[in-house]
N, C-alpha and C positions, 0 to 999 in steps of 0.2 A: 504493500500500500504506500501511497505517496504522502508527503507532507504538504499541507495546503496553508496558504495565508488566509486571513480573514477579510482582506480587501480585494475588491474586484468590481468589474462593470461589464454588462452585456446588453445588447439590443438586438431584437429580432422583430421583423415586420413581414406582413403578408396580406393577401387579398382573398376573400371568400365571398363571392357575390351575394348580396350587394354591399358587403362590409369590407372596409380596409382597416387593419388593426396593427398595433405595434406594442411590444413589450420593452420596458426599460427596467433593468435590475441593477442595483448598486448595493454593495456590502462594505461595512467598515467594522472595526474592532468592537467587541462587546464581551461581557463576561459569559453570556449565554446566547441562545438563539432568540433574537428580538425581531419579529416579522411585522412589517407594516405594509399592508396590501391595499392598493387603491384600484377600484373597478368603476367603469362608467355606469350610468343609470341603465337599467334593463339587463345587466349582465351579472346580477348578484348571485345567480345560481352557480357561477364559476368559483365563488369564494372557497367553498369547501375543497374541491379537487385541486385548486391552485395552491392553497395552503398545505395540503398533503404532499404535493409534488415538491414544493420548496423545502418543507421539513425533511423530506426523504433525501434531498440533495445536499442540504447544509446541516452541519452539526452545531456550529457556533458562529456568532457574528450578528450585527444589526443589519437586517435586510430591508431595503426599500424597493418594492416591486410595484410598478405602475403600468396599467393597461389603458391604452387609448384606442377608441373605436369610432370611425366615421362611416356614415352611410352614403354611398355615391348616388343612389336613386332617391328622389324626393319621397318624403313620408306623407305628404298631403297633395291633393290635386284640386283644381278649380272646376266647378260645374256651373254652367249657365242655365238660369231659370228662364227658359224661352217663353213660357206662358206669361210670366210676369212682365217680361220685356215687351211682348206684343200688346199686352193690356196697357202698359204705360204709353206706348206709341199711339195706340188708338185713342186713348184718353186725351192725349195732348194735341192730337190732330185737329180737334174742333175748338181748342182753346185759342182765343184771340191773344196774340202776343204783344205786349206794350213795346213801344219803340226802343226803350232803354234796355230791353232784354234781348240777348243774342239769339240766333237760330238754334233749333233743337240739334244736339250733337249726340253721337253714340257714346262718347266718353262720359258725358253727363248722365246718361241713362244707366250706364254700367256702374256708376258710382252710387246709384240708389241702393239702399240696403235691401238685400234679399235677391237682387238680380244676379249677382255672382256669389256663389257659395263655395267655401273651402271644405273639402272632405278628407278626413284622415284615411290613408290607405291601410288595409289590413296586411300585417306582416305574414310572410310565408313561414310557417313553423318549420318546415323542412329546411329552408335556407338558413334560418337561425340556428337550428340544431347542427347543421353541417359547419356553420361558421364557428360555433362554440367548440366543436371538436378540433377544428383547425387551430383555433386560438390556444387550446391546451397543448396541442402538438408544438406550436410555436413557443410556448413556455418551456417545454422540455428542451427545445433547441437552445433557447436562451440560457437555461441552466447548465447545459453542456459547455457553452461558451464561457460562462462564468466559472465553472469548475476548472476548465483548462487554464484560464488566467490565474486563478487562485493557486493552482498546482504549480504553474511556472514560477510565480513569486515565492511559493513555499519552498521550491527546490533551491532557490537562491538563499533564502533564510536558513535552510537546513545546513548549507555549506558554511555560512557565517557561524552558526551555532557550533558546528564541529570544530571550527578554528578556535572559538572561545574555549571549548572543552579541552582541546589539546593544550592551549596555553595554561589553563587552570591546572591540568595534570602536571605540566612541566614545572610550574611554580610550586606545587605541592611537593614534587620530588626535590626541588631546590631547598625547600624548607626542611625536608626530612634529612637532607645532607648538610644542613647548616652546621658549621663547626661548633657553635655555641651550645648545640644540643648534645654533644658528645659527653660521655661520663667524666672525662678529664676536665672539661670546661666547667661542668657542674661542680666537681670537687673543688676547683680553684675558687669559684664564687662562694662556695660554702666555707672554704678556708679563710677567705677575706672577711666573711660575716663573723666567723668565730674570733678572728683577730680584733674586730671592733668590740665585741663583747668583753674580751679579755682586757683590752685597753681601758674599758670603762670600769673595770674592777668588779664586774658582776657576773662572773663565770658560774652559771647555774646549769647543772646537768639537764634538768627538765627543760629549761629555756633553750639550751643547746640542741636538744633532741627535737624540740618544736620547730626551731629555725631550720633545721636540716629537712624536716618533712615538708614545711611550707615552700622552701626553695626548690626542692625536688619536684613537688607537685606543680609549682608555677612554671618550671622549665619543661615539663612533660606535655607536649602537644601531640603525642602519639595517637590519642583517641580522635582528635580533630582531623589529623591527616588521614587516618584510616577511613573516616567518614567521607572526607572529600574524595578520596579515590573511589569509594563505593558509589557516591553520587555521580561521579563522572561515568562510571560503567553503566549505571542505570539510565542516565540521560542518553548515552550513545545507543543503548538498546532501544529506547523509545524512538529515536530518530531512524534506526534501522527498521523497526517494525512499521513505522508510518501510521497513517490514520489520524483521527482527531486526538492528538496527544498534547495540545496546547496547555490545558489545565494542569496536567501532571508535570510538564516541563516548568511551568510557572511555580508549582509547589517545590520542585527540586531546586529551582533558583533561590527560593526563600531559604531552603536548607543550606545551600552553599553559603549564603550570606550569614546565616547563624554560626556556622562552623568557622568562617573566616573572622568574624567579629571576636569569637572566643579565642582564636589563635592570636590575634593582635593583643587582646587583653592579657593573655598569659606571657607574652613575649617580654623579656627583659634584656633583649639584645637588639642593637640597631639593625643588624643585617636581617634578622628574622622579622623585625617590624617592617622593614622596607619590602620584604617579600609579601607580608600580610597586606600591606597597602596596595601593592600591585594586584593581589588576589581580589581585593575589594573592587577595584576598577573593572577587572575582567568579569567578575560575578554580576556587577551592575549592568554591564553591556549584555551579558547573557540573558539577564532577566528582561531587559527592554526588548530584545528580539523575541524571546519566548512569548511575550504578551501579544505578538502579532500572529502567532500560530493558531490555527483552528483547533 
């Protein structure tokens, strides 16, 4: 399965006599699937199948789907009331016309209410049914376009995420190999701490034991490093499996951040702190990109 982005756009148009239609679909980032569907009057029956098709195609993202439909043939026709027109002509034929009134005209007679009537045409149900089927097929085509665009961008994002994971793994290895984590360095720091206590004239065995434990615990970031390596492996597997893995990647990015913060808090060495700060930058970039994944 492929990795998909949550952003994309697609447009599909067609004609099914007497209707011309077009779909426009736009998706952006969102925590879940947020669908906003707009249909023209008279096509409300398409809402349920359209929503089902979109929900089947998308797992995550804010989706704005708009259907526009125009009818190429008129929906009304004009009908001439010939009987009324003849009656008007006959009635006016014997009327003496004052000098200031112009001659009888057809335009004037047609303007009389009831002479020309507008009649709504009955829609052909078979045509409408065929048009609705074609419109839903057009939606499927638009969703395929959208999916291809989201997959293309997702492939780019997946490559970026793999680079970030490689960098995080390299930094974790560098932290693991940091000289200040070696037992000899820990013993030296412990020896310096003991010297300070001795110089203060307060050499207490209990305090000395406590200082040794605290210093050793503070210097030990083995647990954080092991978790970082485990998170890297888990994230790589998610990218390899593909599908809608955005939420799980986002969760792992939070875990990366938690372990990195703990590593920095435990560090009492400039080199290890510098590595921890670099890790923070990489983890933040990883999280920003993960939030674009479906």
